[in-house]
N, C-alpha and C positions, 0 to 999 in steps of 0.2 A: 226679761233680758231681750234687748233687740239684737237677733242673729243677723250678722252682716256679711256679705260678699262684695268682695274688691276685684272689678274687672278692668284691666288695663294692659296693654302689652308693653308698657314701659316699666321695668321693675322700680325705677326710682320714683316713679309716680304712685306705684302702688305703696312703697314704702312711706311715702310722704303722707299718704291717707291714713295709714296704719299708725304712724306716730302721733298725728293730729287727733286720732279718735281716742288715745290713750286716757286723756282726761274725761273722757265720758264714762261713768261707772256703769252704766246701765247697757252700753254697746259691747257686744262680744263678737269678734271677728271669726267667723267659722271657716273661711275660705277664701282663696284667691283663684284667679283664672287669667290668662295672658292672651287669649284669643275667644272668639264667639262659640265655637264647638264646646271648648272647654267651659265656657259660661254656662250654656245651656245644660250640660252633664251636672255642674255644680249646683244649677238651680234646682233640678230634679231630684238629685242626691241629698242635698242639704235643707232645702225648702227654707230659704231665707226670708227675713221679715223686711230687711232693707238691702238694695244693691247699689252700688257706686259703679256706674257704667260708662266707659269711655266710648267714643263714637267711632272714631277712625282707628280700626284695628285690621290685622290681616285676615283674609277669608271674610267671615261674616263680620259686618259692623254691628253698632250697638242697635239700630234699628231693626237690622236683619234678627237679631237675637230676640227683640221683643216680638216681632212677627212670628218667628218660628215657636216661641214659647206660648204665644197666645193661641195657636192652633193644636196645641198639645194639651195634655191634663196637667201641665206642670203649674203649681199654684205661684201666682205673680206677686212679686215683693213690692213694696214701695222703691221706686226708680229716681236716683238722683243721678243725671248725666255730669260726667267730668271731662272736659274737653278743652282744647287750645283754640277751638275755632267758635267764634260767636254766631256765625250765620245760620247754625243748626237750631237756634233756640225756638223759632216758631214751631218747626218740625217737631223738636222735642216734647213741646207742651200739648202738641195735637196728639203725641203718643201717650198723652196722660202722665207724664213725669211730673214729680212733686217739685224738683227744683233742677237748675242748671248752673253749674259750677265752672269758671273758667280757670285754666291753668295758667300760672300757678295759683293754687287754691289758697286764697286768704283764711287764716284759722278762724276768724269771727263768721265769715261766711259758711264755713263747713259747720261750725256750731249752730248756726242758724237753720241749717238745712236739717241737722239732728233734731232741733227742737220741733220743727214742722212734722217730721218723722213721728215723733211721740204723739204729736196732736193727732195725726192721720191715723196712727194705729189705734189709739184711744178711740177715735170716732168709728174706725171699721168694728171695734170689739163691741160698741154700743149697739150699733147696726145689726151685727149677728146675734147679740142676745136679744134685741127685739124680735128678731125674725124667728128665733127659736121659741120665744114665748108665744109669739103668734101661732106658729105651727102646733105648739102644745094646746093652745086654747081651741084651735079649730079641731084637733083630735078629740078634745073632750067634748065639743059640741056635736061630733057626729057620732059619739058612742050612744047606744041605746040608753034611756032612761032607766035607772035601777029603781026597784021599789024602795020607798023611803024608809030609813032606818030609824030607830029612836036614839042613835048615837049620833053626835054631830060629826059632820065630815071634816077629816083632817086637811089641811092645807097642803098641797102637794110640792108647793115651792114658795121659799123666803127669799128676801133680797139676799144676792150672794155678793154682790160687788157694785160699787159706785163711781162714777167718773167726777172727780173734783178738778176746778180750774186753778192752776197755779201759774200766775202772771200769763204768759201768752201760750201756755200748753195746758194739756190734761193729764191728770194721773188716774190710774184705775186702782182703787183701794179695796182690797178685798175686806168683807165684813169680819171674817174670822181674825184679821190682824187689828181690829179696832179694840182698844182696852175700855174706854168709856165715852160716853156722848154728853154733851151739855147744851141746853138751848141758849140761842144768840139772837134773840128777836125774832126775825122771819127765817133765821137759818138755824142750822144746828153745826156745833163745833166737834169734830171726830178727833179723838187723841188716840194716835197709833204709834207705838215704838218710840216715844219720845218726841213725836212730831204732831202738829195740829192741822186740820183742814176745814175749811168752811164749805157746807153743802147748802144749797138753797131749798129748804124743806123744813117744815115744822116738825116738833116732837112727836106730835100725835100722828101726823103722816109717817114719819120714819117707823114708829113704834108698832103700827100696824102692819108694816112690811117685814118685821124682824121675827127670828124664830123665838118663841117665848121660852124654849127649853136652852137656849143659848144667850139671850139678853132679857135683862130684868129691869123695870124701872124701880128706881129707890128713891126718887125725889121727884116733884113736878117738874123739875129741870134737870133731871140726871137719870141717864140710863147706863148700866153696865154690862160688860162681857162676864157672864157667871164663870168662865173658865179661868178669868184673871183674879178671882177672889181667893185671898188666903185667911181673912180673919173678919169676923163682924162682933163688935164689942159695945156695950151700952155707953151712951154718951149722956149730956145732960137733957132734962127735961122729957124723958122718955124717948129721945132719938137715939140713933146708933152711928158708931163710926166703921165704915167699910174700907178695909185695907187691901190694895191691889198687890199684885206680884212685885212691882216697881218700887213700891213703897208709898204711891199715891194714897192718900186717905180722903175719903168722901163721905158725906153725911147722907144716911138714911132716915127719911121721916118715920115716925111710928106707924103711920097709915099705910105704909108700903112693906112692913116687916113680914107680912104672910107671905109675900113673894120669894123671901129667902130662908125665913126662919119658920121652925114647927111652933105650934101653939102651945 
């Protein structure tokens, strides 16, 4: 969910944004503020992902709010300025705002701002994940080398989520939510909760990054989430039918039976 804070000294303006966001299923309004001081308190308390921010307000204006927040330990959300004045646009983008909406806000412009927010948050998550992985790798490299054991080393980390492009935005898909995966030329198709997503990666590349205790290859073009299995039954020519919780039936080649079935 995109936790959202609305900051504007005009109640009607806040209500307009609130109503316009009702159609965005993944947007949750966690708070509102009518002035700069209240906005700073709400940012610290609620840690929103997205903030619609008016510029001209009593006391602290929108730029003052960002300046104060940047000098504190407050987590900075994605900023979308909402104002009746177009002369602040350059300054807004210099303040690293994602978007700049003019009042009265047109619904399609607001939807576009939300779409851009989704893409930005997905990008930030990818960057954070890459940094975490780099820190983990550095930590491993700095550890003293342990004596070799006859047992193979267990992989400490498998692929937890992927970013998939859907038109002009990115969605983060948790691998735990993926039911099964099929090959699609230079892509793989992830099937998750009755939806499908294309990911530019080969089956071999993806399989190498998946937890083998959670995902199993059942065909040269199919990988299945083991937790979704409910039944495996013999089919023709020595193959098997694999039935998932949602009723999907997949073919398992006999060459892969040992991954799921006892001898």
